[in-house]
SERO-454177 format. One line per field, with one value per atom (N, C-alpha, C, CB): x, y, z; residue number from 1; atom name. Coordinates in nm, 3 decimals. Glycine has a CB too. Example, Ala and Ser with C-alpha at 12.3 -4.5 7.8 and 13.67 -1.06 7.14 Angstrom:
# residues 2
east	(1.319, 1.230, 1.320, 1.131, 1.285, 1.367, 1.290, 1.408)
north	(-0.569, -0.450, -0.330, -0.447, -0.225, -0.106, 0.003, -0.060)
up	(0.780, 0.780, 0.780, 0.905, 0.708, 0.714, 0.787, 0.572)
i	(1, 1, 1, 1, 2, 2, 2, 2)
at	(N, CA, C, CB, N, CA, C, CB)
# end
This chain:
# residues 163
east	(0.078, -0.015, 0.086, -0.143, 0.027, 0.109, 0.147, 0.051, 0.244, 0.271, 0.221, 0.421, 0.202, 0.128, 0.039, 0.205, -0.035, -0.146, -0.122, -0.291, -0.139, -0.129, -0.238, -0.067, -0.280, -0.395, -0.352, -0.500, -0.391, -0.412, -0.515, -0.356, -0.472, -0.584, -0.606, -0.531, -0.704, -0.767, -0.669, -0.893, -0.608, -0.496, -0.352, -0.509, -0.340, -0.215, -0.141, -0.159, -0.183, -0.100, -0.065, -0.160, -0.144, -0.165, -0.140, -0.311, -0.068, -0.043, -0.015, 0.059, -0.064, -0.035, -0.003, -0.144, 0.103, 0.131, 0.110, 0.297, 0.036, 0.036, 0.037, -0.060, 0.132, 0.164, 0.013, 0.281, -0.004, -0.110, -0.153, -0.094, -0.073, -0.085, -0.146, 0.100, -0.078, -0.119, -0.280, -0.007, -0.315, -0.426, -0.521, -0.405, -0.475, -0.595, -0.627, -0.565, -0.510, -0.528, -0.631, -0.405, -0.629, -0.717, -0.844, -0.668, -0.869, -0.979, -1.082, -0.927, -0.959, -1.060, -1.087, -0.998, -0.991, -1.002, -1.157, -0.869, -1.176, -1.283, -1.410, -1.272, -1.401, -1.523, -1.564, -1.482, -1.448, -1.470, -1.555, -1.311, -1.494, -1.589, -1.690, -1.560, -1.730, -1.852, -1.955, -1.853, -1.910, -2.000, -2.014, -1.938, -1.902, -1.914, -2.046, -1.774, -2.023, -2.143, -2.287, -2.099, -2.295, -2.422, -2.477, -2.394, -2.407, -2.405, -2.480, -2.278, -2.445, -2.483, -2.637, -2.355, -2.657, -2.780, -2.884, -2.768, -2.884, -2.975, -3.018, -2.875, -3.141, -3.204, -3.232, -3.096, -3.365, -3.425, -3.429, -3.339, -3.352, -3.331, -3.270, -3.268, -3.287, -3.193, -3.121, -3.287, -3.000, -2.931, -2.922, -2.783, -3.016, -3.010, -2.946, -3.100, -2.825, -2.767, -2.608, -2.855, -2.477, -2.383, -2.355, -2.290, -2.422, -2.386, -2.479, -2.421, -2.594, -2.666, -2.562, -2.826, -2.524, -2.410, -2.317, -2.336, -2.266, -2.126, -2.169, -2.061, -2.297, -2.346, -2.397, -2.432, -2.435, -2.477, -2.360, -2.568, -2.239, -2.119, -2.087, -2.029, -2.142, -2.150, -2.249, -2.149, -2.378, -2.484, -2.497, -2.625, -2.559, -2.578, -2.675, -2.514, -2.750, -2.851, -2.971, -2.877, -2.951, -3.059, -3.047, -3.041, -3.136, -3.133, -3.051, -3.272, -3.041, -2.942, -2.801, -2.952, -2.795, -2.652, -2.607, -2.651, -2.716, -2.674, -2.688, -2.771, -2.757, -2.783, -2.628, -2.933, -2.567, -2.465, -2.324, -2.463, -2.333, -2.205, -2.184, -2.205, -2.335, -2.292, -2.361, -2.326, -2.438, -2.459, -2.382, -2.629, -2.411, -2.364, -2.216, -2.460, -2.178, -2.046, -1.903, -2.049, -1.946, -1.873, -1.889, -1.921, -1.998, -2.018, -1.967, -2.150, -2.009, -1.914, -1.796, -1.920, -1.717, -1.558, -1.513, -1.537, -1.596, -1.556, -1.554, -1.634, -1.649, -1.692, -1.574, -1.857, -1.506, -1.421, -1.294, -1.433, -1.241, -1.124, -1.145, -1.112, -1.257, -1.223, -1.233, -1.289, -1.282, -1.262, -1.114, -1.343, -1.050, -0.908, -0.811, -0.876, -0.869, -0.789, -0.839, -0.794, -0.938, -0.919, -0.847, -1.028, -0.828, -0.763, -0.618, -0.788, -0.553, -0.403, -0.413, -0.320, -0.496, -0.490, -0.464, -0.624, -0.559, -0.545, -0.427, -0.647, -0.353, -0.253, -0.125, -0.251, -0.115, -0.032, -0.037, -0.034, -0.152, -0.157, -0.116, -0.339, -0.154, -0.086, 0.053, -0.142, 0.111, 0.251, 0.335, 0.264, 0.279, 0.319, 0.320, 0.233, 0.226, 0.239, 0.312, 0.090, 0.304, 0.350, 0.247, 0.494, 0.114, 0.023, -0.092, -0.020, -0.092, -0.205, -0.349, -0.172, -0.361, -0.498, -0.529, -0.537, -0.475, -0.456, -0.562, -0.286, -0.664, -0.729, -0.772, -0.839, -0.843, -0.866, -0.939, -0.923, -1.036, -1.119, -1.052, -1.228, -0.921, -0.858, -0.767, -0.804, -0.725, -0.624, -0.684, -0.504, -0.814, -0.870, -0.902, -0.761, -0.848, -0.893, -1.013, -0.841, -1.121, -1.260, -1.322, -1.344, -1.301, -1.327, -1.297, -1.263, -1.199, -1.143, -1.225, -0.981, -1.254, -1.358, -1.496, -1.383, -1.537, -1.676, -1.681, -1.740, -1.602, -1.563, -1.558, -1.451, -1.476, -1.501, -1.643, -1.441, -1.709, -1.864, -1.930, -1.936, -1.893, -2.006, -1.966, -2.018, -1.845, -1.809, -1.869, -1.667, -1.876, -1.945, -2.136, -1.903, -2.149, -2.276, -2.333, -2.304, -2.231, -2.280, -2.263, -2.208, -2.161, -2.087, -2.172, -1.887, -2.163, -2.179, -2.314, -2.046, -2.394, -2.484, -2.584, -2.538, -2.638, -2.737, -2.688, -2.825, -2.576, -2.507, -2.413, -2.390, -2.368, -2.278, -2.327, -2.167, -2.324, -2.397, -2.346, -2.341, -2.418, -2.389, -2.284, -2.495, -2.236, -2.126, -2.019, -2.108, -1.984, -1.852, -1.854, -1.874, -1.954, -1.930, -1.835, -2.041, -1.830, -1.700, -1.574, -1.676, -1.585, -1.405, -1.401, -1.353, -1.470, -1.452, -1.437, -1.542, -1.484, -1.460, -1.327, -1.548, -1.293, -1.133, -1.043, -1.098, -1.076, -0.975, -0.947, -1.002, -1.062, -1.106, -0.986, -1.299, -0.993, -0.921, -0.759, -0.993, -0.734, -0.606, -0.560, -0.574, -0.631, -0.580, -0.530, -0.696, -0.659, -0.615, -0.484, -0.726, -0.493, -0.370, -0.232, -0.371, -0.228, -0.105, -0.115, -0.068, -0.193, -0.186, -0.141, -0.315, -0.160, -0.124, 0.043, -0.237, 0.079, 0.219, 0.301, 0.235, 0.253, 0.338, 0.340, 0.318, 0.237, 0.216, 0.349, 0.006, 0.356, 0.446, 0.558, 0.413, 0.591, 0.737, 0.791, 0.766, 0.911, 1.018, 1.126, 1.034, 1.211, 1.342, 1.388, 1.376, 1.319, 1.333, 1.216, 1.483, 1.202, 1.081, 1.129, 0.999, 1.033, 1.055, 0.933, 1.109, 0.923, 0.776, 0.730, 0.798, 0.852, 0.827, 0.742, 0.992, 0.748, 0.670, 0.537, 0.686, 0.501, 0.368, 0.299, 0.318, 0.371, 0.321, 0.380, 0.350)
north	(-0.126, -0.022, 0.133, -0.055, 0.257, 0.343, 0.425, 0.427, 0.481, 0.588, 0.703, 0.621, 0.770, 0.880, 0.897, 0.974, 0.996, 0.998, 1.126, 0.999, 1.086, 1.208, 1.289, 1.171, 1.412, 1.449, 1.556, 1.509, 1.505, 1.639, 1.660, 1.617, 1.784, 1.869, 1.779, 2.043, 1.808, 1.747, 1.740, 1.828, 1.854, 1.884, 1.869, 1.971, 1.827, 1.783, 1.894, 1.694, 2.028, 2.129, 2.140, 2.247, 2.121, 2.138, 1.995, 2.198, 1.958, 1.842, 1.860, 1.777, 1.752, 1.758, 1.634, 1.810, 1.617, 1.475, 1.494, 1.415, 1.390, 1.408, 1.275, 1.489, 1.264, 1.142, 1.062, 1.180, 0.969, 0.926, 0.975, 0.813, 1.009, 1.096, 1.273, 1.101, 1.306, 1.438, 1.433, 1.501, 1.329, 1.308, 1.270, 1.196, 1.227, 1.177, 1.279, 1.054, 1.359, 1.499, 1.583, 1.572, 1.602, 1.695, 1.633, 1.742, 1.522, 1.461, 1.447, 1.322, 1.454, 1.492, 1.636, 1.452, 1.716, 1.891, 1.905, 1.984, 1.831, 1.851, 1.828, 1.755, 1.699, 1.636, 1.729, 1.505, 1.747, 1.869, 1.998, 1.933, 2.037, 2.171, 2.114, 2.227, 2.015, 2.007, 1.995, 1.856, 1.919, 1.896, 2.028, 1.798, 2.119, 2.255, 2.309, 2.353, 2.374, 2.410, 2.335, 2.361, 2.214, 2.132, 2.193, 1.968, 2.186, 2.207, 2.358, 2.183, 2.429, 2.573, 2.583, 2.694, 2.516, 2.511, 2.402, 2.513, 2.381, 2.263, 2.364, 2.096, 2.294, 2.336, 2.481, 2.307, 2.462, 2.605, 2.693, 2.684, 2.777, 2.892, 2.851, 3.004, 2.796, 2.748, 2.875, 2.664, 2.846, 2.947, 2.859, 3.001, 2.933, 2.833, 2.840, 2.812, 2.925, 2.934, 2.990, 3.018, 2.946, 2.998, 3.140, 2.933, 3.198, 3.304, 3.411, 3.304, 3.378, 3.449, 3.430, 3.377, 3.319, 3.302, 3.385, 3.171, 3.397, 3.511, 3.648, 3.512, 3.692, 3.798, 3.844, 3.794, 3.741, 3.796, 3.828, 3.689, 3.789, 3.858, 4.017, 3.797, 4.056, 4.200, 4.272, 4.234, 4.202, 4.293, 4.290, 4.246, 4.385, 4.400, 4.424, 4.497, 4.376, 4.406, 4.281, 4.564, 4.178, 4.105, 3.963, 4.079, 3.880, 3.782, 3.683, 3.734, 3.658, 3.558, 3.616, 3.570, 3.708, 3.753, 3.703, 3.906, 3.755, 3.711, 3.580, 3.770, 3.479, 3.340, 3.260, 3.286, 3.324, 3.245, 3.310, 3.280, 3.445, 3.496, 3.449, 3.675, 3.475, 3.455, 3.338, 3.583, 3.258, 3.143, 2.997, 3.134, 2.999, 2.858, 2.848, 2.816, 2.950, 2.961, 2.922, 3.097, 3.004, 3.006, 2.845, 3.134, 2.782, 2.650, 2.547, 2.623, 2.578, 2.487, 2.476, 2.477, 2.558, 2.607, 2.532, 2.749, 2.570, 2.497, 2.375, 2.516, 2.312, 2.150, 2.105, 2.095, 2.154, 2.114, 2.141, 2.157, 2.252, 2.259, 2.156, 2.391, 2.139, 2.029, 1.899, 2.040, 1.880, 1.729, 1.708, 1.705, 1.813, 1.811, 1.799, 1.931, 1.860, 1.843, 1.749, 1.943, 1.686, 1.517, 1.450, 1.427, 1.439, 1.362, 1.353, 1.373, 1.524, 1.523, 1.469, 1.708, 1.494, 1.452, 1.312, 1.482, 1.208, 1.084, 1.049, 1.038, 1.101, 1.059, 1.077, 1.094, 1.176, 1.200, 1.094, 1.333, 1.057, 0.945, 0.840, 0.907, 0.777, 0.669, 0.681, 0.677, 0.782, 0.813, 0.798, 0.957, 0.850, 0.855, 0.703, 0.955, 0.653, 0.508, 0.424, 0.432, 0.448, 0.344, 0.230, 0.275, 0.235, 0.144, 0.225, 0.089, 0.170, 0.235, 0.185, 0.188, 0.110, 0.097, 0.167, -0.033, 0.260, 0.299, 0.418, 0.338, 0.441, 0.557, 0.607, 0.541, 0.732, 0.765, 0.685, 0.874, 0.600, 0.518, 0.406, 0.492, 0.350, 0.249, 0.256, 0.202, 0.382, 0.394, 0.463, 0.457, 0.550, 0.557, 0.738, 0.490, 0.813, 0.947, 0.995, 1.003, 0.878, 0.937, 0.919, 0.864, 0.812, 0.792, 0.901, 0.682, 0.947, 1.081, 1.193, 1.124, 1.208, 1.338, 1.314, 1.352, 1.177, 1.165, 1.175, 1.053, 1.103, 1.160, 1.295, 1.128, 1.376, 1.527, 1.582, 1.582, 1.554, 1.592, 1.528, 1.538, 1.427, 1.384, 1.456, 1.204, 1.493, 1.545, 1.706, 1.522, 1.760, 1.907, 1.851, 1.981, 1.755, 1.742, 1.749, 1.643, 1.661, 1.624, 1.748, 1.491, 1.810, 1.909, 2.061, 1.911, 2.082, 2.221, 2.246, 2.274, 2.154, 2.183, 2.271, 2.079, 2.295, 2.416, 2.541, 2.407, 2.547, 2.714, 2.739, 2.730, 2.666, 2.704, 2.693, 2.638, 2.802, 2.774, 2.625, 2.907, 2.554, 2.459, 2.449, 2.430, 2.554, 2.562, 2.529, 2.662, 2.546, 2.503, 2.345, 2.546, 2.266, 2.148, 2.095, 2.093, 2.136, 2.064, 2.095, 2.144, 2.255, 2.267, 2.157, 2.442, 2.118, 1.997, 1.887, 1.974, 1.841, 1.750, 1.735, 1.743, 1.829, 1.855, 1.830, 2.018, 1.917, 1.895, 1.763, 1.978, 1.696, 1.551, 1.479, 1.496, 1.491, 1.398, 1.449, 1.478, 1.588, 1.596, 1.545, 1.709, 1.526, 1.484, 1.325, 1.503, 1.262, 1.123, 1.117, 1.032, 1.198, 1.172, 1.187, 1.238, 1.303, 1.309, 1.209, 1.451, 1.134, 1.030, 0.899, 1.017, 0.874, 0.761, 0.780, 0.769, 0.920, 0.948, 0.945, 1.078, 0.972, 0.924, 0.810, 0.981, 0.724, 0.597, 0.531, 0.526, 0.549, 0.482, 0.533, 0.482, 0.647, 0.666, 0.584, 0.775, 0.503, 0.402, 0.458, 0.247, 0.505, 0.516, 0.599, 0.410, 0.723, 0.846, 0.811, 0.833, 0.895, 0.905, 0.897, 1.028, 0.802, 0.730, 0.722, 0.593, 0.710, 0.703, 0.526, 0.772, 0.453, 0.315, 0.229, 0.252, 0.342, 0.290, 0.284, 0.352, 0.383, 0.383, 0.244, 0.537, 0.192, 0.097, -0.035, 0.124)
up	(0.003, -0.004, 0.018, 0.126, -0.092, -0.099, 0.064, -0.211, 0.061, 0.195, 0.168, 0.237, 0.041, 0.024, -0.090, 0.027, -0.091, -0.183, -0.269, -0.106, -0.405, -0.496, -0.553, -0.600, -0.540, -0.608, -0.727, -0.500, -0.828, -0.980, -1.019, -1.123, -1.078, -1.157, -1.289, -1.200, -1.334, -1.452, -1.573, -1.491, -1.621, -1.675, -1.651, -1.684, -1.510, -1.475, -1.462, -1.562, -1.456, -1.411, -1.254, -1.456, -1.171, -1.032, -0.976, -0.998, -0.883, -0.827, -0.682, -0.895, -0.590, -0.442, -0.389, -0.365, -0.319, -0.275, -0.112, -0.323, -0.024, 0.091, 0.142, 0.128, 0.279, 0.338, 0.403, 0.459, 0.434, 0.500, 0.629, 0.510, 0.693, 0.831, 0.800, 0.908, 0.698, 0.667, 0.607, 0.556, 0.537, 0.457, 0.572, 0.336, 0.688, 0.784, 0.865, 0.875, 0.896, 0.952, 0.891, 0.941, 0.772, 0.707, 0.692, 0.578, 0.683, 0.666, 0.826, 0.598, 0.930, 1.057, 1.062, 1.205, 1.033, 1.031, 0.976, 0.903, 0.834, 0.739, 0.818, 0.614, 0.867, 0.964, 1.059, 1.050, 1.130, 1.248, 1.196, 1.299, 1.092, 1.005, 1.005, 0.845, 0.942, 0.846, 0.981, 0.716, 1.099, 1.229, 1.277, 1.348, 1.295, 1.352, 1.278, 1.324, 1.148, 1.050, 1.089, 0.889, 1.073, 1.101, 1.229, 1.119, 1.364, 1.466, 1.503, 1.491, 1.399, 1.429, 1.351, 1.362, 1.275, 1.238, 1.282, 1.117, 1.398, 1.477, 1.598, 1.539, 1.631, 1.783, 1.782, 1.916, 1.751, 1.766, 1.633, 1.873, 1.620, 1.523, 1.431, 1.565, 1.314, 1.193, 1.124, 1.073, 1.068, 1.002, 0.866, 1.078, 0.746, 0.633, 0.538, 0.583, 0.526, 0.432, 0.498, 0.332, 0.409, 0.469, 0.454, 0.442, 0.356, 0.305, 0.424, 0.131, 0.465, 0.581, 0.705, 0.615, 0.722, 0.848, 0.836, 0.862, 0.749, 0.720, 0.742, 0.550, 0.676, 0.685, 0.827, 0.596, 0.888, 1.032, 1.127, 1.107, 1.115, 1.153, 1.142, 1.083, 1.044, 1.033, 1.085, 0.919, 1.115, 1.123, 1.286, 1.031, 1.313, 1.499, 1.534, 1.580, 1.638, 1.698, 1.643, 1.668, 1.552, 1.501, 1.605, 1.322, 1.606, 1.697, 1.624, 1.742, 1.511, 1.434, 1.496, 1.243, 1.464, 1.527, 1.669, 1.540, 1.738, 1.904, 1.901, 2.035, 1.851, 1.879, 1.832, 1.784, 1.715, 1.648, 1.746, 1.454, 1.764, 1.805, 1.978, 1.775, 2.032, 2.183, 2.242, 2.275, 2.135, 2.205, 2.121, 2.222, 2.011, 1.955, 1.899, 1.834, 1.857, 1.827, 1.934, 1.791, 2.062, 2.165, 2.234, 2.255, 2.237, 2.294, 2.219, 2.315, 2.074, 2.019, 2.017, 1.932, 2.000, 2.041, 2.132, 2.098, 2.273, 2.402, 2.384, 2.512, 2.308, 2.318, 2.239, 2.245, 2.155, 2.094, 2.168, 1.976, 2.223, 2.328, 2.414, 2.410, 2.486, 2.591, 2.572, 2.693, 2.441, 2.380, 2.356, 2.231, 2.305, 2.290, 2.418, 2.222, 2.490, 2.641, 2.672, 2.758, 2.688, 2.747, 2.689, 2.748, 2.506, 2.462, 2.495, 2.357, 2.517, 2.546, 2.722, 2.514, 2.781, 2.935, 2.943, 3.017, 2.859, 2.845, 2.777, 2.792, 2.681, 2.649, 2.725, 2.549, 2.832, 2.888, 3.013, 2.903, 3.044, 3.192, 3.093, 3.299, 3.000, 2.898, 2.879, 2.759, 2.890, 2.866, 2.996, 2.811, 3.100, 3.220, 3.288, 3.286, 3.278, 3.351, 3.255, 3.387, 3.115, 3.005, 2.985, 3.047, 2.970, 2.960, 2.869, 3.107, 2.757, 2.652, 2.685, 2.486, 2.803, 2.835, 2.948, 2.850, 3.001, 3.137, 3.102, 3.196, 3.212, 3.214, 3.358, 3.127, 3.384, 3.525, 3.613, 3.533, 3.588, 3.652, 3.686, 3.584, 3.618, 3.670, 3.782, 3.584, 3.796, 3.891, 3.991, 3.846, 3.991, 4.107, 4.093, 4.238, 4.001, 4.003, 3.986, 3.931, 3.938, 3.891, 4.014, 3.761, 4.096, 4.227, 4.341, 4.253, 4.311, 4.394, 4.354, 4.362, 4.232, 4.188, 4.250, 4.011, 4.255, 4.324, 4.449, 4.305, 4.517, 4.658, 4.718, 4.676, 4.641, 4.641, 4.643, 4.524, 4.520, 4.503, 4.618, 4.358, 4.657, 4.750, 4.894, 4.762, 4.928, 5.024, 5.026, 5.024, 4.922, 4.899, 4.933, 4.681, 4.878, 4.927, 5.069, 4.889, 5.122, 5.240, 5.350, 5.279, 5.332, 5.427, 5.381, 5.392, 5.256, 5.229, 5.138, 5.155, 5.122, 5.020, 5.046, 4.978, 5.166, 5.172, 5.186, 5.275, 5.217, 5.243, 5.116, 5.409, 5.045, 4.938, 4.819, 4.936, 4.729, 4.575, 4.522, 4.445, 4.458, 4.393, 4.268, 4.366, 4.210, 4.132, 4.177, 4.091, 4.310, 4.412, 4.388, 4.604, 4.353, 4.356, 4.251, 4.355, 4.131, 4.034, 4.121, 3.855, 4.161, 4.226, 4.331, 4.321, 4.413, 4.500, 4.448, 4.578, 4.316, 4.257, 4.190, 4.191, 4.150, 4.092, 4.205, 4.035, 4.317, 4.417, 4.484, 4.511, 4.454, 4.508, 4.411, 4.471, 4.304, 4.150, 4.185, 3.936, 4.197, 4.235, 4.358, 4.229, 4.455, 4.576, 4.554, 4.693, 4.482, 4.474, 4.394, 4.409, 4.272, 4.215, 4.275, 4.119, 4.371, 4.431, 4.544, 4.476, 4.607, 4.690, 4.614, 4.757, 4.501, 4.406, 4.355, 4.265, 4.336, 4.308, 4.429, 4.243, 4.553, 4.673, 4.722, 4.770, 4.678, 4.743, 4.608, 4.745, 4.515, 4.423, 4.433, 4.294, 4.508, 4.544, 4.621, 4.597, 4.592, 4.674, 4.649, 4.634, 4.736, 4.690, 4.585, 4.660, 4.580, 4.442, 4.372, 4.320, 4.268, 4.191, 4.060, 4.216, 4.009, 3.882, 3.810, 3.900, 3.698, 3.620, 3.622, 3.425, 3.618, 3.600, 3.752, 3.563, 3.864, 3.966, 3.944, 4.073, 3.872, 3.887, 3.794, 3.839, 3.712, 3.637, 3.695, 3.492)
i	(1, 1, 1, 1, 2, 2, 2, 2, 3, 3, 3, 3, 4, 4, 4, 4, 5, 5, 5, 5, 6, 6, 6, 6, 7, 7, 7, 7, 8, 8, 8, 8, 9, 9, 9, 9, 10, 10, 10, 10, 11, 11, 11, 11, 12, 12, 12, 12, 13, 13, 13, 13, 14, 14, 14, 14, 15, 15, 15, 15, 16, 16, 16, 16, 17, 17, 17, 17, 18, 18, 18, 18, 19, 19, 19, 19, 20, 20, 20, 20, 21, 21, 21, 21, 22, 22, 22, 22, 23, 23, 23, 23, 24, 24, 24, 24, 25, 25, 25, 25, 26, 26, 26, 26, 27, 27, 27, 27, 28, 28, 28, 28, 29, 29, 29, 29, 30, 30, 30, 30, 31, 31, 31, 31, 32, 32, 32, 32, 33, 33, 33, 33, 34, 34, 34, 34, 35, 35, 35, 35, 36, 36, 36, 36, 37, 37, 37, 37, 38, 38, 38, 38, 39, 39, 39, 39, 40, 40, 40, 40, 41, 41, 41, 41, 42, 42, 42, 42, 43, 43, 43, 43, 44, 44, 44, 44, 45, 45, 45, 45, 46, 46, 46, 46, 47, 47, 47, 47, 48, 48, 48, 48, 49, 49, 49, 49, 50, 50, 50, 50, 51, 51, 51, 51, 52, 52, 52, 52, 53, 53, 53, 53, 54, 54, 54, 54, 55, 55, 55, 55, 56, 56, 56, 56, 57, 57, 57, 57, 58, 58, 58, 58, 59, 59, 59, 59, 60, 60, 60, 60, 61, 61, 61, 61, 62, 62, 62, 62, 63, 63, 63, 63, 64, 64, 64, 64, 65, 65, 65, 65, 66, 66, 66, 66, 67, 67, 67, 67, 68, 68, 68, 68, 69, 69, 69, 69, 70, 70, 70, 70, 71, 71, 71, 71, 72, 72, 72, 72, 73, 73, 73, 73, 74, 74, 74, 74, 75, 75, 75, 75, 76, 76, 76, 76, 77, 77, 77, 77, 78, 78, 78, 78, 79, 79, 79, 79, 80, 80, 80, 80, 81, 81, 81, 81, 82, 82, 82, 82, 83, 83, 83, 83, 84, 84, 84, 84, 85, 85, 85, 85, 86, 86, 86, 86, 87, 87, 87, 87, 88, 88, 88, 88, 89, 89, 89, 89, 90, 90, 90, 90, 91, 91, 91, 91, 92, 92, 92, 92, 93, 93, 93, 93, 94, 94, 94, 94, 95, 95, 95, 95, 96, 96, 96, 96, 97, 97, 97, 97, 98, 98, 98, 98, 99, 99, 99, 99, 100, 100, 100, 100, 101, 101, 101, 101, 102, 102, 102, 102, 103, 103, 103, 103, 104, 104, 104, 104, 105, 105, 105, 105, 106, 106, 106, 106, 107, 107, 107, 107, 108, 108, 108, 108, 109, 109, 109, 109, 110, 110, 110, 110, 111, 111, 111, 111, 112, 112, 112, 112, 113, 113, 113, 113, 114, 114, 114, 114, 115, 115, 115, 115, 116, 116, 116, 116, 117, 117, 117, 117, 118, 118, 118, 118, 119, 119, 119, 119, 120, 120, 120, 120, 121, 121, 121, 121, 122, 122, 122, 122, 123, 123, 123, 123, 124, 124, 124, 124, 125, 125, 125, 125, 126, 126, 126, 126, 127, 127, 127, 127, 128, 128, 128, 128, 129, 129, 129, 129, 130, 130, 130, 130, 131, 131, 131, 131, 132, 132, 132, 132, 133, 133, 133, 133, 134, 134, 134, 134, 135, 135, 135, 135, 136, 136, 136, 136, 137, 137, 137, 137, 138, 138, 138, 138, 139, 139, 139, 139, 140, 140, 140, 140, 141, 141, 141, 141, 142, 142, 142, 142, 143, 143, 143, 143, 144, 144, 144, 144, 145, 145, 145, 145, 146, 146, 146, 146, 147, 147, 147, 147, 148, 148, 148, 148, 149, 149, 149, 149, 150, 150, 150, 150, 151, 151, 151, 151, 152, 152, 152, 152, 153, 153, 153, 153, 154, 154, 154, 154, 155, 155, 155, 155, 156, 156, 156, 156, 157, 157, 157, 157, 158, 158, 158, 158, 159, 159, 159, 159, 160, 160, 160, 160, 161, 161, 161, 161, 162, 162, 162, 162, 163, 163, 163, 163)
at	(N, CA, C, CB, N, CA, C, CB, N, CA, C, CB, N, CA, C, CB, N, CA, C, CB, N, CA, C, CB, N, CA, C, CB, N, CA, C, CB, N, CA, C, CB, N, CA, C, CB, N, CA, C, CB, N, CA, C, CB, N, CA, C, CB, N, CA, C, CB, N, CA, C, CB, N, CA, C, CB, N, CA, C, CB, N, CA, C, CB, N, CA, C, CB, N, CA, C, CB, N, CA, C, CB, N, CA, C, CB, N, CA, C, CB, N, CA, C, CB, N, CA, C, CB, N, CA, C, CB, N, CA, C, CB, N, CA, C, CB, N, CA, C, CB, N, CA, C, CB, N, CA, C, CB, N, CA, C, CB, N, CA, C, CB, N, CA, C, CB, N, CA, C, CB, N, CA, C, CB, N, CA, C, CB, N, CA, C, CB, N, CA, C, CB, N, CA, C, CB, N, CA, C, CB, N, CA, C, CB, N, CA, C, CB, N, CA, C, CB, N, CA, C, CB, N, CA, C, CB, N, CA, C, CB, N, CA, C, CB, N, CA, C, CB, N, CA, C, CB, N, CA, C, CB, N, CA, C, CB, N, CA, C, CB, N, CA, C, CB, N, CA, C, CB, N, CA, C, CB, N, CA, C, CB, N, CA, C, CB, N, CA, C, CB, N, CA, C, CB, N, CA, C, CB, N, CA, C, CB, N, CA, C, CB, N, CA, C, CB, N, CA, C, CB, N, CA, C, CB, N, CA, C, CB, N, CA, C, CB, N, CA, C, CB, N, CA, C, CB, N, CA, C, CB, N, CA, C, CB, N, CA, C, CB, N, CA, C, CB, N, CA, C, CB, N, CA, C, CB, N, CA, C, CB, N, CA, C, CB, N, CA, C, CB, N, CA, C, CB, N, CA, C, CB, N, CA, C, CB, N, CA, C, CB, N, CA, C, CB, N, CA, C, CB, N, CA, C, CB, N, CA, C, CB, N, CA, C, CB, N, CA, C, CB, N, CA, C, CB, N, CA, C, CB, N, CA, C, CB, N, CA, C, CB, N, CA, C, CB, N, CA, C, CB, N, CA, C, CB, N, CA, C, CB, N, CA, C, CB, N, CA, C, CB, N, CA, C, CB, N, CA, C, CB, N, CA, C, CB, N, CA, C, CB, N, CA, C, CB, N, CA, C, CB, N, CA, C, CB, N, CA, C, CB, N, CA, C, CB, N, CA, C, CB, N, CA, C, CB, N, CA, C, CB, N, CA, C, CB, N, CA, C, CB, N, CA, C, CB, N, CA, C, CB, N, CA, C, CB, N, CA, C, CB, N, CA, C, CB, N, CA, C, CB, N, CA, C, CB, N, CA, C, CB, N, CA, C, CB, N, CA, C, CB, N, CA, C, CB, N, CA, C, CB, N, CA, C, CB, N, CA, C, CB, N, CA, C, CB, N, CA, C, CB, N, CA, C, CB, N, CA, C, CB, N, CA, C, CB, N, CA, C, CB, N, CA, C, CB, N, CA, C, CB, N, CA, C, CB, N, CA, C, CB, N, CA, C, CB, N, CA, C, CB, N, CA, C, CB, N, CA, C, CB, N, CA, C, CB, N, CA, C, CB, N, CA, C, CB, N, CA, C, CB, N, CA, C, CB, N, CA, C, CB, N, CA, C, CB, N, CA, C, CB, N, CA, C, CB, N, CA, C, CB, N, CA, C, CB, N, CA, C, CB, N, CA, C, CB, N, CA, C, CB, N, CA, C, CB, N, CA, C, CB, N, CA, C, CB, N, CA, C, CB, N, CA, C, CB, N, CA, C, CB, N, CA, C, CB, N, CA, C, CB)
# end
């Protein structure tokens, strides 16, 4: 099987050569772009054409502009960035432990986050706003991560002790 893909125009005047990795990255980015555009046209007030969508960035005070610029686009971009951050954090965890099957629930980080959220519910549910529950979950996950690292520490620090 070929390691590169070659794309030529009909007359042969323009030619591009892509490696498989570059081709897959471009294909993935194209799929993300199409899903991004599709997600902007769903749920409630649809944007019917790409021209109206592009023109809505220049107008001010209209409902379609508000919906796109304030609600849909920031949420979609945040979802893409959070997904990328989760993928990178999983990659870091697998690289640190040197186990391709490692995940936060196997070594207990997810349980630590659940414990932090439960401690918030038990002790501060009626007095503190519920928005702080996620901070307690993050603190619980961080505490368990530190505890796991400290328990694996034996005569110095090495990432092989975690595996």
